[in-house]
N, C-alpha and C positions, 0 to 999 in steps of 0.2 A: 409425475412419479415414473421411475423406470418400469418398463413393461414386464421385467423379469421377476418382480416380486409383488406379493399381495399388499394392498394398502394397509391392512391392519397389522402387517408385519413391519412395514416401513415407518409408520407413524407411532412408534412405540413409546416415544420419550415424553410426550406432552402430559402423561399421567403419572410420571414418576414421583416418588416421594424422597427427593434428594435435595441438598444444598447447604448454605451457611457461609460465614465470612471468615477469610483467613488471609494472612500476609500483611505486608506494610501498606498503610492506607492513609489517605487524607479525605475528609468528607466535605462535600459541598452540599448545602441543604437550602431548600427554598423556605423562606419566611417562617411561618409558625408551624408548630406541631399539632397533631390531633390530640384530643384528650387521652390521658394515659391509659384509660381502660377501653379505648375505642376498638381495640383489636381483640378483646376478650369475648369468649362465648358466655352468654347469660342463660339463666333458667334452671339452675340446680342440676338435676340429673339429666335434663333434656338439653343436649348440646345444640341449641339453636344458633345458626350462623350469625355472627355479628354483622353489623352494617358494613364495617370496613375490613378488607382483606389485603394484607401486604403480599405483593407479588415481587419475587426476586427476578430482576433482569440482569443476566450476565452477558457481557458483550466484549468483542475485540474486533480488530480490523487489520487489513494489510499484512496478512500472514506471509504471502508470497512464497508459499511452499517451503518455508523454513522449518523443516521437521527436526533437524538437528540443531543444537544450540548455535546461534550465529556467532561468528568470530569477530574479533576486534571491537571497534566502537559500535558495530551493528548488534552486538550482544551485550550491551551495557545500558543502564539507565542512570540518570542523575537524581539523587534524592536530597531535597533541602532539609538541613538540620535545624534544630531549635535555635542554635547560636548564629544562624545565617550562613554558615558554610555549607558546602555540598559534599555528598558522599557518592562514590560510584559503585554500583552493584551489578554483578554479572546476572544476566537474565535471559530467558527464552529457552526454547526447545519443547517439542510437544510432549515428551516424556514427563516434563515438569508441569507444563500447562494442564495436562490431563489431571495430574494429582491435585493441583490447585483448584481447578474447577469442580472436581468431585468432592473435595473437602468443603468448598464453598456452598455446595448444594445440600450438604447434610443437615437434616432437620427442617428443611424448607419444603413444605408440601406444595407450594406454588412457586415454581421456578421455570424460567424460559431463557434460552441462550440464543443470542442473535449476533450477527456480524455485519460489518459495514463495507464489504467488498474487497477486491484484490486478494482473495484467498489463494489464488493461483496466478501464474505468470511471473516472469523475471525470477524464476525459482532456481535454487541450487540443483546440481546434477541429480541428486537422489530423487528429485521429483520431476525436474524439467526434462530429463532424458526419457521419461516415460509419459510425456504429455500430461503431467500432474495427476495421474491416477493415484499415486501414493498419497497425495495431499487430500484428495476426496475421501480415500479410505480412512485417513487419520481424522478428518472432520466428522465422519460418521461415528467413529469411536469416541470422539469428544462430545457426542450427543448435541451437536449443533442443530438447532431447530429451524433457523431461517437466516438467509443473508441477502443483501442487495448484490447486484453485480457491481464490479468496478471496471475501470478502463482496461485493466490487464486481463480481465476475463475475455476480452475480444482480441487478444494477441494472435490467436490462431483462427479467428473468425467465428461467426454465429453458429455454424454447423458443429464446430468442435465444442463450443459452449453447450449446445444441445446434447452432445454426446456425454459430456461431464454430468449433465443433469439426469439423462435418461439411461445411460449405460451403453454397453456394446464395445467391441474391440475397435482399435484405431483403424480407419479405412486404409491407411498406407502401411503402418508398421504392425498391424495385427494385434494378437493377444500376447501379453508379456509373461503370463503364467498359464497354468492349466485350467484356471478358472476365468470365466468371462467377467469382465469389468461390469459391475452392477450399477454404477452411477451414484449420485448423491441421494442420501436418505432425506435430505432437507430441500425445500424449494429455494431456488434462486429467483429473486424478484427483479424485474426489469421494467418498471412502469413507464419510463420515458424513452425506451428503446423500441422503435417501431420498424416493422418491415415496410420498405418503401412501396411495395406492390399492394399489400393488404391494408396498410395504415393501422395495423394492430400491434400491440406489444408482442415481442418475440417469445417472452416467457410471462409467467403470472405477474401482474402488477402489485398484487397484495395477497396477504395470507392472514388467517385468523387463528390465533392460539386459544384453545378452550380447555378449561379445567373446571368440572362441575358447572356452577352457575357463573363463573368468571370468564370473560372473553376479552382479548386484546387484539386489535388489528395491527398489522405491520405493512407499511408501504415501502417499497424499495426502488431507489433511483441511483443512477450514476451521474457524474458531472456532464453537463450539456456539451462541454468542449471535448468530450472523449475523442472525436475525430481528429482533434489537434494534437493529441498525445499518443495516438495509436497509428500504426501503418495503415495506409489507404486500403490495402487488401483485407485487413482485419475488420473493417467497418463497411465493407462493400455491401450495398443493398440495404443499408440501415439508415435511419435518421434518428437524431437524438433531440428530445424536446426539453423545454425549460423545466428545471427541477421544481420550482415553486408551483407553477401552473399544474404540473402533473400530480404533485402531492395534494394540492388543494382539491383537484378533481376527484381523486380516489378517496379522499377523506369524506367527501359528500356521499360517494357510493357506499362506503362502509357505514356511515350514519343512517342511510336509508335502509340498510340491512339490520339496523339495531345495534351496531357496534359503536359505542361511544368512546371507548378507550383506545387511543391510537398512538403508535410509535412510528416515526419515520427513520428509515435506514438510508443514509445519504452518503454516497461515495464522493464527497467533497468536504473540504475542511478549512481550518484556520491556522493562524500563527500565534501561539500564546506568547505572553510577555516574558515568560521564563522557560528555560530548557529543563527545569526540574519537574518531574511528573506530579509532585505533590504540592506545588505552589498554590496559594489561595487566589484563584482567578477572579474572585468577586471582592477582593479586599478593598478596592476603591469604588465598588458599585457594580451592579449587574452589567455584563457586557464590556466592562472596561479593560479586562485583562486579556482580550483576544482581538485579533484583526483578521482580515482575509475574507475570501468569498462566503464562508459559512455565516458571517455576521449578517449580511444583507439577506441571505436566504432565510435565516432563522427569523429575522424581523418581519418577513412577509408571508411565511407559512401560516395558514389559518390557525387560530387559537384552539380549534378542536383537536389538533395534534398535541399530545401531552409531553413528548420527549423526543430528542433527536440523537441518534447514534451516528457518528460521522467518521470520516477517514480521509484517505488520499494524501494528506500532507505529512503523514508519519509522525505527527506531533501528539503529545499527551496533554489533555486538558479535561477538566470538569468545571464547566462554566454555566452561569445562567445568562440568557440573553432575552430581553423583553420581546414578547410576541406582539402582533398588531394591536392587541387590546391593552398593551402596556404591562401585562402580567409576566413575571419572570418564568422562563422555561429552561429546563436542563438540556445542555448540549455537551456531549462527551466524545472523547476519542482516546484510544488506548495505544498510542504510539504505533509500533509496527513490529513485524517478525515474531509475534507471540511473546514479547517481553513484558507486557502488561495485560491485565483484563480489568474491565470496569464492573463494579457491583452497584446496581441501582435499585432502590426500593420504590416501587410504584404502589401507592395505596388505592386500591379499587373500592369504590363506593357502590355497594350493592343496590342502594336506593335509586341512584341516578344511572348506574352502569358506566360511570366515568371515573377518571383518576382524580383523586383529591390532590390537586396540584400543590397546595401549600405544604404537603408533607413529603414531597418527593425529595429523596436524598441520594447522593451518589459518591463513589470513591474509586480511584484507580488503585490497583494492587499490583505489586511486583511479582512476576513469575520467577521467583528465586530458584536457584539450583541447589538449595540446601535441603530440599524435601526429597522423599523417596521417588525414584523413577516409576512411572506406570509400566508394569511388565508387558501389557499388551502393545503399548507404543514401542517399547524396546524391540519386541519381536517384529513389529511392522518395519521399523528402521533397519533391522538386521536383514530382513528378507530382501528389501529393495537395494540395500548396500551390496549385498552379495551379487545381485544381478548387475549392478553398475560397476563393480570393482574392476573388471578387466579393462574398462575404458577409463574410469575415473582415477585409478591409481598411477597411471602413466606419468612420469616426470616430463615436463615441457620446458623447464627453466630453473634458474637459481637466483635468489635475491640476497643481498647482504644485510638487509634490515626490513622492517615493516614498510609497506607501500600503502599508506592510508588513502581513503577516498573522502577525507574531510577537508573543509575549507572552500573558499570561493574558487580558487584554483587548487586542485589536488594533485599530489604526486601520481596517483593512479590514473587520473584523467590525462595528465601529461604523457605518461608512459603509453597509454592506448593511442593517443594522438601521434606519438613518435612511431609506434608500430604501424599505424595506417599510412603515415608519410613514407616510411621505408617500403611498405608493400606497394604503395602508389608508384613509387619510383621504379619498382620492378615492372609494373604494367606500362608505365610511360615515364621515361627519364626526365621529362619536362615538368613533372609534378613539383609544385612549389611549397605546399603547406597542407596541413590537415587540421580539421576541427571536429571535436567530439562533444556530443550533447551530455550534460552532467547527469541527466536522468538515466542514461544508458550505462552509467558506471554504478553497478549495483552493490559492490563491496570493494574492499581493499585486499591486498595480499599480506598475510602475516608470516613473519620469519619463523616463529615457533611451529614445530611440526604438529599437524593435526592428527596424523596417524603414525604409521611406522616408516614414513618416507624420509624422515630426518629433517633437522632444522634448515631453513633456507630453501628447501625444495618446493617448487611450484608444480602441483599436479594438474592434470587436465580438469579434474573436478573443481579445483580452486579457481582455475581460469574460467570455467563454465559459470561459476557463481558470480564472477565479476561481469561477464558478458554473456547473458543467457538468451539473447533475442534472436540469434541467427540472422541478423542484418547482413547485407553485403557491403563491401567497401566499393564506393562509387567515385569515379573521377568526373569532374565537370570544369568547364572554363567560366571564369567570372572576370569582369573588369575590376580594377583597383577600387573604383567608386562603389561597386557592388559589395566588395569585401568589407569596406568601411560601413556600408549600410547594414550588412549582416551583423557586424559587431554592435551597431546601435540598436538593432532589434533585440539584443540580449536584455536591454534595459528600457525598452519603449514598447508601445503598442500593447499587445496582450501580455507582455512580460514586464510592463512598467511597475506593477505593484509587487511582483515576486520575480525578480531577475533570474534568468537562466544563463549563466555564464559558460560559454563554450570553452572547452579545454583545448589550448593551442599546442601545436607541435613546436619542436625546437626551432628557433629562428624568428618566430613571430612574436613581437613584443609591442605593448602599448600601455597607456595609463588609463585607469578607470577611476574617475573622480566622483566619489559617492556623495560629495557635498552638493552636487548639482542634481538636476532632475532630468528624466527622460533620456533621450539619445545624447544629450549634451554631456552625459556622464562619461562617454567615450571621448577622450581627447584626440581629435582627428589627426593633428599633426604629430602625434606621438606614435602612430601606427607604423611599424617598421618591419621589414622582412630581411633578416640577415644584416641588420644595421642600416639598411637603406630605406628611405621613406617609400611607402606604397604610392605608386603612380596611378592616379585615378583613371587615366586613359589606357594604361597597359592591361594586357590579358595575363591572368594567372591560372594555373592548373591546381585545383583544390580537391583533396580527398575528404570525403565524409562517409558516414554510413547511409544506407538506403532510406532510413527514417528521416534524416535531415535532408537528404537529396530530394525527398518528396515534399519539403516545406514544413515538416513537423515541428512541434514546440513553438509555433509562432514565427518561425524563420522563413517567411514567404519568399524572400530573395533567394534562398538556397534552392527553392523549387524552380528557379528561372535560369539555371545553368545551361550551357550548351556543350556540344561534343561529348555526350555522355559515354562512359565506359564502365561496365559493371564487372566487378571482380569477385573474389571468393568471399566467404563469410568472415565477419569481423573477428571472431574468436580464432579462426585459422591464422589471420594476420598477426594477432597477438602472440599466438603460439610460435609462429615462424620467427618473430622478432626476438622472443625470449630464448629460443633454441639457438639462434645465430649469434646472439650477443651475450650469452652467459654460459658458465660451466660451473661444476662443483668447486673448482679451484679459483675461478674468476667470476664470481656472481655479479649480477648487475646491481648498481646502487639506485635507490629511489631518486627520481628527478627532484631538483631543488624547489620546484613550484614557484619560480621567480620571473616568469615570463610576463605576468600582468602586474604592473605597479599600481597598488591600490591607495588612493587618497581618501581618508575618511575623517 
C-alpha cells in the first residue's frame, strides 16, 4: 500500500454493497446448477446465512492506458448473431466502463473486481506522457480490487512499477499536478517475478478478499517469457518463474491459511476459434474452442484453484478447460482496451469454504458507448487532456485514408518500416532495409478527425498511440543468410505456434507459404531486395528498433548484428517521415501492404 494513505482508507471497496449484470452477454456455465433454493436464507424472521453465497467476480485485462474510447478496429468488437452473421459494435472508454461496472454491481452484496495485467504500458498519450499515472487514478475510481502484473508493467522497470503501486512523483519528471501521486489503491500481484538478489517476489504474490465470513484468495502471475517481450533494461535484475509452479505453490500457502476458494490472475492467454466475443467456446466440448499457451497452463494448475482470469493475447473468451483431475474449470479473457468486461458468478460453500465448481457461470459483456458517461471519469480525462494538449495537438503529418494496423502485413506496419528506413539512410546512406515488430504497432491512423484538427490530420498524440515505447532506431550489419534466418524466426522456434510477422520496408519482398510448417513457411528463394535475390554472403545494413536489436520477440539473430549505430527514438523517425512526405494538399497514401505474398 502507498505510505501516504491509511490502510483503512485505501481498502474501502471490499465491503461495498454494489453490483448486477448489464449489457450484451453470452453465458458459459459449468455442468449442473445448485438447488433453486440453495442461495435463500432460511429460518423465518431469523436471517440465518444459507450454506451457499454467490460472489460476483468482475474482471478485465489489457487496458493499456486506453482511457478514451479507442479508435478504429481497436475500439470495436464482433458479436455473433443468432442467424450466424456478425455485428460490429463500438466499445471501450473508461467513462463507459465505469458506468457498466457500477451498474453491474448494483444489488450484489458480494462483489470483487480483478484484472489480468497490462493495465498500463503501450498507452496513448493521455496516459503514457505522464508515466501512466492517469490510468492508475482511473483504476482507483473504477474500484479495482486486485490485478496481476503483465509484461507491460515492466516497460519502465521494476522501480517504476513499485512507484505506480506505492505512489510518489516521478524521479525524473517530477509531479505533474499540485497533488502528489498517491499510487494504486489495489495490490499488484507478481508471484512469479523475483528479485535476482533476494530471490523473493518483488510485489505480493497473493491477496485475500474478505466479506463477512466469505474469503477468496487471488494469485497473480505474468507470463514466464516476459523477458522475451520486454526490453532488457525493463527486466534488469529480475527473474521470471514458471506460471504453473508458482500458482500451485501459493495455492498451497493459501490453503494452509484456511483459504480454500482461489482465483488465479494470469497474464497469459489463448487463441479462441472465433473472433466474436460471445461465441460458444464449449460447443464441441470443454477446451475444444481454444488453443495457445493458456490451455497447457490450465490443464496443469492444481484443482484447488477454482477459476482463471487471463489476458495478454487481447482475445475474448469464456471457456472451460479440464483441470488435472478432469473437472471443467472456467477460463476467461475480456479482449483488451476496456472493450469488454467479464461477469463471473462464483458460488461459495460456507460449509467447505470452497467454490461449488459445478455452479460457476460466466459471460463477457460489451462496454457499449450507448450508456451515460461517468462524470468523474470525464473530469479525469479532461484534466489530463488539458495538460497534454500543448504537445498532443500538434500536427505531424497528413493521410489520405485510414492506415490500419490489421492483417499479417499491415499498412501501418509498412509505413513505420518505411519511416525507419528513411531515417536509417539519414544516419548511414548504406542502409538497405528496415524491419518492424508487429507488437510495436499499437494502433492505426484514422482519417476522420478525433478532435478539432480536421480530417486527415495526424497529431502527435495519434502518433504516440501508434508508437508509445520510446525505442530507438538502431542500425546493424547482417549477412544475407542472417536476414533469411530472421525471416524464418518469424514462424519457427518460440514463434512457431503464434507467428510474429515483421513488417518490411519498401523493396523487401518474399513469399510466406502457410501450408508448410516452421521455418519452411518462408520461401527462401523468394526473398528479394529491390527485385534482386538476397545474397547469403553479402552484408546488408538493417534498421530496427532497439527492442528487436536486443533479440526481442524471439528474434535471436537480430541480437547478433555488428557495427551498431543508435539513433533517435522511433516516434521521432515516424514524425520526420510524415512531415517530410505529406502536406495538407498532398497527403500520404496508406501503403498497399503487398510486400509479403501469402500462400494459404
